[in-house]
C-alpha positions as CSV (number, residue, x, y, z in Angstrom):
1,M,-0.3,8.7,14.5
2,D,1.3,9.7,10.8
3,V,1.2,8.0,7.6
4,V,4.2,8.5,5.6
5,L,5.7,7.1,2.1
6,L,8.7,4.4,2.8
7,T,12.0,6.2,2.3
8,H,15.4,4.5,2.2
9,G,15.8,6.0,5.6
10,L,13.1,3.7,6.9
11,E,13.6,0.5,5.2
12,E,15.3,-1.4,7.7
13,A,12.6,-0.4,10.4
14,W,10.2,-1.7,7.6
15,Q,11.9,-4.8,7.3
16,Q,12.0,-5.2,11.2
17,F,8.3,-4.8,11.5
18,V,7.7,-7.6,8.6
19,D,10.3,-9.8,10.3
20,D,8.2,-9.5,13.6
21,S,4.6,-9.8,12.2
22,P,3.2,-13.0,12.2
23,Q,0.6,-11.5,9.6
24,A,3.0,-10.4,7.3
25,T,3.1,-12.0,3.9
26,L,5.2,-12.2,0.6
27,G,4.0,-8.9,-0.7
28,H,5.0,-7.0,2.4
29,L,8.9,-7.9,1.7
30,L,11.0,-5.0,0.2
31,G,12.5,-7.7,-2.1
32,W,8.8,-8.1,-3.8
33,R,8.7,-4.5,-4.2
34,S,11.8,-4.9,-6.5
35,V,10.6,-7.8,-8.3
36,V,7.4,-5.8,-9.1
37,Q,9.1,-3.0,-10.2
38,K,11.5,-4.5,-12.2
39,T,9.5,-7.2,-13.9
40,Y,6.4,-5.1,-14.3
41,H,7.4,-1.2,-14.0
42,H,4.6,-0.8,-11.2
43,T,5.9,2.4,-9.4
44,P,5.6,1.2,-5.5
45,Y,4.1,3.6,-2.8
46,Y,4.7,1.8,0.5
47,L,3.2,3.7,3.4
48,M,3.7,3.3,6.9
49,A,1.7,4.4,10.1
50,I,4.1,5.6,12.4
51,D,3.2,6.5,16.2
52,G,6.2,8.7,17.4
53,R,8.8,6.3,16.7
54,A,6.9,3.0,16.7
55,I,5.5,1.5,13.3
56,K,1.9,0.7,14.0
57,G,1.3,-0.8,10.6
58,L,2.2,-1.1,6.8
59,L,0.4,-0.7,3.1
60,P,2.1,-1.9,0.0
61,L,0.8,0.2,-2.8
62,F,1.7,0.2,-6.6
63,L,0.8,2.5,-9.1
64,I,-0.4,0.3,-12.2
65,R,-0.9,1.7,-15.7
66,S,-3.2,-0.1,-18.2
67,P,-4.7,0.7,-21.2
68,F,-7.8,-1.0,-20.2
69,S,-8.1,0.6,-16.9
70,G,-6.0,3.5,-16.9
71,R,-4.0,4.3,-13.8
72,I,-5.2,2.3,-10.5
73,L,-3.4,1.7,-7.1
74,A,-3.4,-1.3,-5.6
75,T,-2.2,-3.4,-2.9
76,A,0.4,-6.3,-3.5
77,P,-0.4,-7.4,-7.2
78,Y,-0.4,-11.0,-8.5
79,L,-0.5,-11.9,-4.8
80,P,-3.5,-12.8,-2.0
81,Y,-3.1,-10.1,0.5
82,R,-3.6,-9.3,4.0
83,G,-3.0,-5.5,5.0
84,L,-0.8,-4.7,7.9
85,L,-2.5,-1.1,8.2
86,P,-4.8,-1.8,11.2
87,D,-6.8,1.5,10.9
88,K,-9.0,1.0,7.9
89,K,-10.3,4.7,8.2
90,R,-6.3,5.8,7.8
91,A,-5.5,3.2,5.2
92,V,-8.2,4.9,3.1
93,H,-7.2,8.2,3.8
94,A,-3.7,7.6,2.7
95,A,-4.6,5.6,0.0
96,R,-6.9,8.7,-1.3
97,T,-3.8,11.2,-0.6
98,V,-1.6,9.2,-2.9
99,A,-4.4,8.7,-5.6
100,S,-4.9,12.4,-5.5
101,E,-1.3,13.3,-5.6
102,R,-1.1,10.8,-8.6
103,R,-4.4,11.4,-10.6
104,V,-5.7,8.0,-10.1
105,K,-9.1,7.1,-10.3
106,S,-9.5,4.0,-8.1
107,V,-7.5,2.3,-5.3
108,A,-8.0,-1.4,-4.6
109,I,-7.0,-2.4,-1.1
110,R,-7.3,-6.1,-0.4
111,G,-7.3,-7.7,2.7
112,L,-7.4,-5.2,5.7
113,S,-8.4,-7.3,8.3
114,R,-8.1,-11.4,9.1
115,M,-11.6,-11.6,7.4
116,A,-9.9,-10.4,3.9
117,H,-12.3,-7.8,3.5
118,S,-11.4,-5.4,0.6
119,L,-12.1,-2.1,-0.7
120,F,-12.3,-0.9,-4.1
121,L,-12.4,2.9,-4.3
122,V,-13.4,5.0,-7.3
123,F,-12.9,9.0,-7.5
124,T,-14.8,11.6,-9.4
125,E,-13.1,14.4,-10.9
126,S,-14.3,16.6,-7.8
127,E,-12.6,14.1,-5.5
128,Q,-9.2,14.6,-7.2
C-alpha cells in the first residue's frame, strides 16, 4: 500500500470513496478543502492510501501558519473529525513525511478510529 498526495487526476476517486464511506464527514469533502483554503488560507495536503488501484483510506491535512504556534499540520480544522486512513502507523508516517518536507514542527491528527483516539506529534530539529 502506498500513501500519495491527492492530485487533480485523483479527485473523482477521492469523492467516490467519500460518497461510499459511512464514516466520511464534512471534513472529507473536497468542497470543505476549498472553503478552508479560500477562507483561512491554509494549504491542503490531502493524503490517500492506495493498494494497487483501490483506495484504502484518506487523511485530509492542512498546513496552518500561526504567530502563536508556528507551522502545524492538522486534520480538518474547525470540525470534529474521524479519520478514514485506517492504518495508524501509515497515517503517522505519511504525516511525518509531509511535516518534514514543509518544515513543520507538530502534527495534530484527530480521531483515527471510531473511539476518536487522537495524536499530537511534536518533532525535534533532528527529526526534520
